[in-house]
C-alpha positions as CSV (number, residue, x, y, z in Angstrom):
1,M,102.3,82.3,8.1
2,D,101.7,79.6,5.5
3,N,104.4,80.4,2.8
4,S,103.2,77.2,0.6
5,L,102.1,77.6,-3.0
6,Y,99.3,75.5,-3.4
7,D,98.1,74.3,-6.7
8,T,94.2,75.1,-5.8
9,I,92.7,76.6,-2.7
10,I,89.0,75.6,-2.5
11,V,86.9,78.0,-0.3
12,G,84.0,76.4,1.5
13,S,84.1,72.9,2.6
14,G,80.4,71.5,1.5
15,I,79.9,68.7,-0.7
16,S,80.8,70.7,-3.9
17,G,83.9,72.0,-2.3
18,M,85.1,68.8,-0.7
19,T,84.2,66.8,-4.1
20,A,86.3,69.4,-6.0
21,G,89.2,68.9,-3.4
22,I,89.1,65.1,-3.4
23,I,89.2,65.1,-7.3
24,L,92.2,67.6,-7.3
25,A,94.0,65.6,-4.6
26,K,93.6,62.3,-6.5
27,E,95.1,63.9,-9.6
28,G,98.3,64.9,-7.5
29,E,97.5,68.6,-6.9
30,R,98.5,70.5,-3.9
31,A,94.8,71.2,-2.5
32,L,93.8,73.5,0.5
33,V,90.4,73.7,1.6
34,V,89.7,76.9,3.8
35,E,86.5,76.8,5.8
36,Q,84.9,79.8,7.9
37,H,83.3,77.5,10.5
38,S,85.0,75.6,13.3
39,I,83.9,72.4,11.6
40,A,84.3,71.4,8.1
41,G,81.4,70.1,6.2
42,G,78.9,72.7,5.4
43,M,75.7,71.5,4.9
44,T,76.9,67.8,5.4
45,Q,77.7,68.3,9.0
46,T,75.7,67.1,11.9
47,Y,75.3,68.4,15.4
48,S,74.2,66.9,18.7
49,R,71.7,68.2,21.0
50,K,70.2,66.3,24.1
51,E,72.3,63.2,23.5
52,K,71.0,62.9,19.8
53,I,72.7,63.5,16.5
54,F,70.8,65.6,13.8
55,P,71.7,66.6,10.2
56,T,71.9,70.4,9.0
57,G,69.4,69.8,6.6
58,V,68.1,66.7,4.4
59,H,70.8,63.8,4.4
60,R,69.1,61.6,2.1
61,L,70.7,59.9,-0.9
62,G,69.4,58.7,-4.0
63,S,70.8,56.3,-6.7
64,L,73.6,54.4,-4.6
65,N,72.7,50.7,-5.3
66,P,75.8,49.4,-7.5
67,G,75.6,50.5,-11.2
68,Q,73.6,53.6,-10.4
69,P,74.5,57.2,-11.0
70,L,75.6,58.3,-7.4
71,W,77.1,55.0,-6.7
72,Y,79.8,55.8,-9.5
73,Y,80.6,59.2,-8.2
74,F,80.5,57.9,-4.3
75,T,82.7,55.0,-5.4
76,Y,85.3,57.4,-7.1
77,L,85.4,59.6,-4.5
78,G,86.1,56.9,-1.9
79,L,82.9,57.0,0.2
80,M,81.1,54.0,-0.6
81,N,83.2,51.7,1.3
82,K,83.2,54.1,4.6
83,L,79.6,55.2,4.8
84,D,77.3,53.1,6.9
85,L,73.9,53.3,4.7
86,V,70.8,52.5,5.7
87,K,68.1,51.6,3.0
88,L,64.5,53.0,3.0
89,S,61.6,51.0,2.5
90,N,61.2,49.4,-0.8
91,E,57.4,49.5,-0.3
92,C,57.3,53.2,1.2
93,F,60.4,55.3,1.0
94,E,58.1,58.4,1.2
95,R,54.7,58.9,2.5
96,I,52.7,62.1,1.3
97,Y,49.8,63.2,3.1
98,F,46.9,65.4,1.7
99,P,43.8,66.4,3.5
100,S,41.8,63.1,3.9
101,E,44.2,60.9,1.7
102,N,47.7,59.8,2.1
103,Y,50.2,57.8,-0.5
104,K,52.9,55.3,-0.1
105,I,55.5,55.9,-2.6
106,P,57.5,52.7,-3.5
107,I,61.2,52.4,-4.7
108,G,61.5,51.6,-8.4
109,H,59.6,53.3,-11.6
110,E,57.7,50.3,-12.5
111,N,56.3,49.8,-8.7
112,Y,55.6,53.8,-8.8
113,Q,53.7,53.6,-12.2
114,H,51.6,50.5,-11.0
115,T,50.7,52.0,-7.7
116,L,49.8,55.5,-9.6
117,I,47.6,53.3,-11.8
118,E,45.8,51.7,-9.0
119,S,45.0,55.1,-7.6
120,F,44.0,56.9,-10.8
121,P,43.0,54.3,-13.3
122,D,41.3,56.9,-15.5
123,Q,44.7,58.6,-16.2
124,E,46.5,55.2,-17.0
125,K,47.6,56.6,-20.5
126,S,48.9,59.9,-19.0
127,I,50.8,57.9,-16.2
128,S,52.6,55.7,-18.8
129,T,53.6,58.6,-20.9
130,Y,55.0,60.3,-17.7
131,F,57.4,57.4,-17.1
132,S,58.4,56.7,-20.8
133,D,59.5,60.6,-20.9
134,L,61.2,60.4,-17.6
135,K,63.3,57.4,-19.0
136,H,63.9,59.2,-22.2
137,V,65.1,62.5,-20.7
138,I,67.3,61.1,-18.3
139,S,69.0,58.9,-21.0
140,N,70.1,62.1,-22.9
141,I,71.3,64.2,-19.9
142,G,75.2,64.3,-19.5
143,M,77.1,63.4,-16.4
144,Y,73.7,62.8,-14.2
145,D,74.8,59.4,-14.8
146,P,78.4,59.2,-15.9
147,S,78.1,55.8,-17.2
148,I,75.6,57.0,-19.9
149,I,77.3,59.3,-22.6
150,P,74.6,60.6,-25.0
151,G,75.2,61.3,-28.5
152,K,74.3,64.9,-27.7
153,D,73.4,66.4,-24.3
154,L,70.0,67.5,-24.8
155,S,69.4,69.2,-21.2
156,L,68.2,72.6,-22.8
157,Q,65.4,71.0,-24.7
158,Y,63.8,69.7,-21.4
159,T,63.3,73.0,-19.5
160,R,59.9,73.9,-20.2
161,P,57.5,74.3,-16.9
162,L,56.6,71.2,-15.2
163,K,53.0,72.2,-14.9
164,D,52.6,72.7,-18.7
165,Y,54.2,69.4,-19.4
166,L,51.9,67.6,-17.1
167,Q,48.8,69.1,-18.4
168,S,50.0,68.7,-22.0
169,I,50.1,64.8,-21.3
170,G,46.5,64.8,-19.5
171,I,47.8,65.0,-15.6
172,S,46.0,67.3,-13.6
173,G,44.2,67.6,-10.3
174,R,45.1,65.3,-7.5
175,L,47.5,63.3,-9.7
176,E,49.4,66.7,-10.6
177,S,49.5,67.3,-6.7
178,L,51.0,63.9,-5.9
179,L,53.7,63.9,-8.5
180,T,54.9,67.4,-7.6
181,A,54.8,66.7,-3.8
182,N,58.5,66.2,-3.8
183,S,59.0,69.8,-4.7
184,P,60.9,70.9,-1.6
185,L,63.6,68.6,-2.7
186,Y,64.6,71.2,-5.5
187,G,62.6,74.3,-4.1
188,L,60.3,75.3,-7.1
189,S,56.7,75.5,-7.7
190,S,55.4,73.5,-10.7
191,Q,54.9,76.7,-12.7
192,E,58.6,77.6,-12.4
193,C,60.2,74.2,-12.1
194,P,61.8,73.2,-15.6
195,L,60.8,69.4,-16.3
196,L,64.4,68.5,-16.4
197,T,64.9,69.3,-12.7
198,H,61.9,67.5,-11.5
199,F,62.8,64.3,-13.7
200,L,66.5,64.4,-12.3
201,V,65.5,64.4,-8.7
202,S,62.4,62.0,-9.0
203,D,64.7,59.5,-11.0
204,S,67.4,59.7,-8.2
205,Y,65.2,58.6,-5.3
206,L,63.2,56.0,-7.4
207,N,66.1,54.3,-8.4
208,S,67.1,53.6,-4.5
209,S,66.9,56.0,-1.4
210,F,68.9,55.7,1.6
211,R,70.0,57.4,4.8
212,I,73.5,57.9,6.6
213,N,74.1,56.1,9.8
214,E,75.6,59.4,11.2
215,L,76.3,58.5,14.7
216,D,78.9,55.8,13.5
217,T,79.9,57.1,9.9
218,P,79.3,61.0,9.7
219,F,78.9,62.4,6.2
220,S,81.2,65.4,6.8
221,D,83.9,63.2,8.3
222,T,84.0,60.8,5.9
223,L,84.5,63.5,3.1
224,V,87.2,65.2,5.0
225,D,88.9,61.5,5.5
226,S,88.8,61.0,1.9
227,F,90.2,64.3,1.2
228,K,93.2,63.9,3.7
229,S,93.9,60.4,2.4
230,N,94.3,61.8,-0.8
231,G,96.9,64.4,0.2
232,G,94.5,67.1,0.9
233,K,95.0,69.8,3.7
234,I,92.1,71.7,5.4
235,Y,91.9,75.2,7.5
236,V,89.0,75.7,9.5
237,N,88.0,78.9,11.3
238,S,89.4,80.7,8.3
239,R,87.0,82.9,6.7
240,V,88.2,84.5,3.5
241,K,87.7,88.3,3.2
242,E,89.3,88.9,-0.1
243,L,90.7,87.5,-3.3
244,I,94.3,88.1,-4.5
245,I,93.9,89.3,-7.8
246,K,96.8,90.5,-10.2
247,N,96.3,91.6,-13.9
248,K,92.9,90.0,-13.5
249,T,94.7,86.5,-12.6
250,V,93.8,85.1,-9.2
251,A,96.8,84.5,-7.1
252,G,95.4,83.4,-3.8
253,V,93.2,84.4,-0.8
254,I,93.5,86.8,2.3
255,L,91.8,85.5,5.6
256,D,90.1,87.7,8.3
257,S,93.6,87.2,10.2
258,N,95.2,88.9,7.2
259,E,97.1,85.8,6.4
260,R,97.9,85.4,2.6
261,L,97.3,82.1,1.2
262,L,98.9,81.8,-2.2
263,S,97.8,79.2,-5.1
264,K,97.6,78.9,-8.7
265,K,94.0,78.5,-8.9
266,V,91.1,79.1,-6.4
267,I,87.6,77.5,-6.5
268,F,84.8,79.1,-4.7
269,S,82.1,76.8,-3.7
270,G,79.7,79.1,-1.9
271,H,76.8,81.0,-3.4
272,P,78.4,82.8,-6.7
273,S,77.2,86.4,-5.7
274,L,79.5,86.2,-2.5
275,I,82.5,86.6,-4.8
276,L,81.3,90.0,-5.6
277,D,82.1,91.0,-2.0
278,L,85.6,89.4,-2.3
279,S,86.7,91.1,-5.5
280,P,87.4,94.6,-6.9
281,P,83.7,95.8,-8.2
282,E,85.3,96.9,-11.5
283,L,86.6,93.3,-12.4
284,F,82.8,92.0,-13.2
285,R,80.4,93.6,-15.8
286,P,77.0,95.0,-14.4
287,V,75.2,91.9,-16.5
288,F,77.1,89.3,-14.7
289,R,76.9,90.8,-11.4
290,N,73.2,90.9,-11.9
291,R,72.8,87.6,-12.8
292,L,74.6,86.3,-9.7
293,N,72.3,88.9,-7.8
294,Q,68.9,87.3,-9.2
295,A,66.2,85.5,-7.1
296,N,67.1,82.7,-4.9
297,T,65.2,79.4,-4.0
298,P,63.3,79.5,-0.5
299,G,65.4,78.8,2.7
300,S,64.5,76.2,5.2
301,F,63.0,76.5,9.0
302,G,63.9,73.5,11.0
303,V,63.0,71.9,14.2
304,A,65.0,69.1,15.8
305,L,62.7,66.5,17.5
306,K,63.4,63.6,19.8
307,W,60.3,61.4,18.9
308,A,59.4,58.1,20.9
309,K,60.4,55.3,18.9
310,N,57.3,53.5,19.7
311,T,55.2,56.0,18.2
312,C,57.3,57.4,15.4
313,P,56.1,56.5,11.8
314,L,59.5,57.5,10.1
315,E,61.9,54.7,10.7
316,K,61.9,53.6,7.0
317,N,60.3,56.4,5.2
318,D,60.3,60.2,4.8
319,A,57.1,62.3,5.0
320,Y,55.4,65.3,3.4
321,I,52.5,66.7,5.2
322,Y,50.1,68.9,3.1
323,D,47.4,71.1,4.4
324,S,45.7,71.5,0.9
325,W,45.9,69.8,-2.4
326,D,47.5,73.1,-3.7
327,V,51.1,71.8,-3.7
328,N,52.2,75.2,-5.1
329,Y,50.9,77.4,-2.0
330,Q,54.2,76.9,0.0
331,Y,55.9,79.1,-2.5
332,A,53.3,81.7,-2.9
333,R,53.0,82.2,1.1
334,E,54.8,85.5,2.2
335,N,54.0,85.9,6.2
336,I,54.6,82.9,7.9
337,L,54.7,85.1,11.1
338,E,51.3,86.2,10.7
339,D,48.3,84.2,9.8
340,D,49.4,82.6,6.6
341,P,49.5,78.5,7.1
342,L,52.7,76.8,6.2
343,G,51.5,74.9,3.2
344,M,54.0,72.0,4.1
345,V,56.0,70.1,6.6
346,Y,58.7,67.7,5.5
347,L,59.7,65.0,8.1
348,S,63.1,63.0,8.0
349,A,64.6,60.6,10.7
350,L,68.4,59.8,11.0
351,P,68.8,55.9,11.4
352,D,69.3,54.6,15.1
353,K,70.7,51.1,14.4
354,D,70.8,48.7,17.7
355,R,74.4,48.1,18.4
356,P,75.4,45.2,20.8
357,D,77.4,48.1,22.6
358,K,74.5,50.5,23.3
359,D,73.7,51.4,27.0
360,R,70.1,50.2,27.2
361,S,69.6,52.5,30.4
362,N,69.9,55.7,28.3
363,T,66.7,57.3,27.5
364,S,67.9,58.9,24.4
365,D,68.0,55.5,22.6
366,Q,64.1,55.5,23.0
367,N,63.9,58.4,20.6
368,F,64.7,58.9,17.0
369,A,66.1,62.2,16.0
370,V,63.6,63.6,13.7
371,T,64.0,67.1,11.6
372,A,60.6,68.7,10.8
373,L,61.3,71.4,7.7
374,T,59.1,73.8,6.1
375,G,60.3,76.4,3.6
376,I,60.9,80.1,4.2
377,S,60.4,82.7,1.3
378,S,63.1,85.3,0.6
379,K,60.8,88.0,2.1
380,E,60.3,86.0,5.4
381,S,64.0,85.1,5.7
382,L,65.1,88.9,5.2
383,L,62.6,89.7,8.0
384,L,64.0,87.0,10.3
385,K,67.4,88.5,9.5
386,K,66.1,91.8,10.7
387,Y,64.8,90.4,13.7
388,Y,67.9,88.7,14.4
389,K,70.3,92.0,13.9
390,E,67.9,94.1,16.0
391,S,67.5,91.5,19.0
392,K,69.0,88.0,19.2
393,N,67.2,87.2,22.3
394,N,63.7,88.8,21.8
395,R,61.9,89.4,18.6
396,Y,63.6,86.7,16.8
397,K,63.2,84.2,19.5
398,T,59.6,85.1,19.4
399,A,59.3,84.7,15.8
400,K,61.0,81.3,15.8
401,N,58.7,80.0,18.7
402,K,55.8,81.0,16.7
403,I,57.1,79.0,13.5
404,T,57.8,76.0,15.6
405,Q,54.5,75.9,17.1
406,K,52.8,76.2,13.6
407,I,55.2,73.2,12.6
408,L,53.9,71.1,15.5
409,N,50.2,72.0,15.0
410,H,50.7,70.9,11.3
411,I,52.1,67.7,12.2
412,K,49.3,67.1,14.6
413,Q,46.9,67.0,11.6
414,V,48.3,63.8,10.9
415,Y,49.6,62.4,14.1
416,P,46.9,63.7,16.6
417,G,48.7,62.5,19.7
418,I,52.0,63.7,19.1
419,I,52.5,66.1,21.8
420,D,53.1,63.5,24.2
421,N,55.5,61.7,22.2
422,I,57.9,64.4,21.1
423,E,60.2,66.8,22.5
424,V,61.7,70.1,20.9
425,V,65.3,70.2,21.3
426,D,66.6,72.8,18.7
427,T,65.2,75.2,16.0
428,Y,67.2,76.8,13.1
429,S,66.3,79.4,10.4
430,P,67.8,80.7,7.1
431,V,69.6,83.0,9.5
432,T,71.3,80.2,10.8
433,F,72.4,78.9,7.6
434,Q,73.9,82.0,6.6
435,R,75.6,82.6,9.6
436,Y,77.6,79.3,9.2
437,T,77.6,78.4,5.5
438,L,78.4,80.2,2.3
439,T,74.8,80.7,1.5
440,K,72.9,83.8,0.2
441,N,70.1,84.7,2.9
442,G,70.0,81.1,3.9
443,S,68.6,79.9,0.4
444,S,68.5,76.0,0.6
445,Y,69.2,75.5,-3.2
446,G,71.1,78.7,-4.4
447,I,70.0,80.8,-7.5
448,K,66.8,79.9,-9.1
449,K,66.8,78.1,-12.4
450,T,63.2,78.6,-13.4
451,A,62.0,77.2,-16.7
452,Q,61.5,80.8,-17.8
453,H,64.9,82.0,-17.2
454,F,66.8,78.9,-17.2
455,L,69.8,80.2,-19.1
456,E,69.9,83.3,-17.0
457,G,70.2,81.1,-13.8
458,M,73.0,79.1,-15.1
459,C,76.5,80.2,-14.4
460,S,79.9,78.8,-16.0
461,P,82.3,77.3,-13.7
462,A,85.0,79.7,-15.4
463,T,84.9,83.1,-14.5
464,K,86.3,86.6,-16.4
465,I,89.0,86.3,-13.6
466,K,91.9,84.0,-15.0
467,N,92.2,80.7,-12.9
468,L,89.1,81.6,-10.5
469,F,86.3,78.9,-11.0
470,L,82.9,78.4,-9.3
471,T,81.2,75.3,-8.2
472,G,77.9,74.2,-6.2
473,Q,74.4,73.9,-6.7
474,S,74.1,77.4,-8.1
475,I,76.4,76.3,-10.9
476,G,74.6,72.9,-11.7
477,F,71.7,71.3,-10.2
478,S,70.1,71.2,-6.9
479,G,71.1,68.9,-4.0
480,I,74.0,66.4,-3.2
481,H,73.7,64.8,-6.6
482,G,73.7,68.2,-8.3
483,S,76.6,69.6,-6.4
484,I,79.0,66.8,-6.8
485,V,78.1,66.7,-10.7
486,S,79.1,70.4,-10.8
487,S,82.5,70.0,-9.2
488,V,82.9,67.0,-11.7
489,N,82.0,69.1,-14.5
490,L,84.5,71.9,-13.5
491,C,87.3,69.2,-12.9
492,Q,86.7,68.3,-16.3
493,L,87.7,71.5,-17.6
494,L,90.8,71.2,-16.0
495,F,91.7,67.6,-16.7
496,G,89.6,66.6,-19.6
497,K,86.1,65.4,-20.1
498,E,86.9,62.0,-21.5
499,Y,89.9,61.3,-19.0
500,L,88.1,62.1,-16.0
501,T,84.9,60.4,-17.0
502,K,86.7,57.1,-17.3
503,K,88.4,57.0,-14.3
504,I,84.9,57.7,-12.5
505,V,83.1,54.7,-14.0
506,Q,86.0,52.5,-14.3
507,K,85.5,49.0,-12.5
508,Q,86.4,49.6,-8.8
């Protein structure tokens, strides 16, 4: 039994939990991360299938050039000098396919603006307005870029629906579809997406875009190494079944093994609704419970592929393949297991850098590790979960095989000769994510923060239970960047905003 009294116990070892842990450890706290899985890292993990390494989701990073927003955070967290980053193509870091047309998206706001004006010359004024507004909004958002401190954080002024905004500046039709085609990176249709969310994600990747060489510098290992090097401690295979709460004050956690771990504070980094299962029901008001149990963003179904290098088009760019110009259809679809088309498939490959010590006779070196993803609605996720519980090896497997075949057929729309050049080596669904991470029904981005209900979707990192805090993309914004900022905002409550911000942006 661990009889230590920790300053803070962090539940969950994903990007937000590890960020909070690193900050606390750097500040001299005795910090313990408890992880239910046998491997730390949450969605930053990788896994191996048939001699190839695959990510658990999308491991693409934006704004990591020196002086860019995420660079400050990665440098402060001790990650920049440990990760081997592979830059995507300046000329085309994303390629977006629509029926009979495709577009190459370049790095850089001015480059993209110029490219759009070339393709849509009749909407030049609207395009210029879009990029001018993007720049203005980004400069007024607190902590997205820690080096910019606006006089007043104006985040709440930019939560109108993205679609309404685009139409108000004269953008519609195919240009609207193109600008909103990156929506799988935040999981909301343009009718529901707040303008702010779209601008944050778009800006981050337009600044610069990188993949991680996970073979040599796994993202999850790098986070763990940084945490441990600052004195942090990690327990794996340690699922929390209950919070220890006395007089409405948290005092630690109880594991499935019934081991009690004591601490002065507890930070929960999973989906916030899961704390309701760990706490006595009377401690949270019905209004708060309802907020935590509201709608979530879609989940993801993934297919891991080995794709022959000599035919793979994804070495230096990701791709979105749409089967119509209706980008929002993917969010309206409710029955992927029947006749509904997918709407969209997202493709990304991990870097496979040629190293002098590689065994050239190894056939796996002739292939890229490619992940193909499509969104899964909450309704579809619950159906897959039902199938999994009823019969792990029959109905669930049949459903996964059907979705996999749909994904392959979808990709063939753009790459007709694909079948002879790829091999399916693994599949996963929202059920998989729910089993191994602290997600709600396998949701990719947590609680929906829609334009219509933006404030209801936002939660404070501090709870009504003293010394119990929340972090993660359900608390802040989506993705790796948003998850990091959510933990920074939390730690600013503990150590002071000005104090911590200065440490983050100081010259390294």
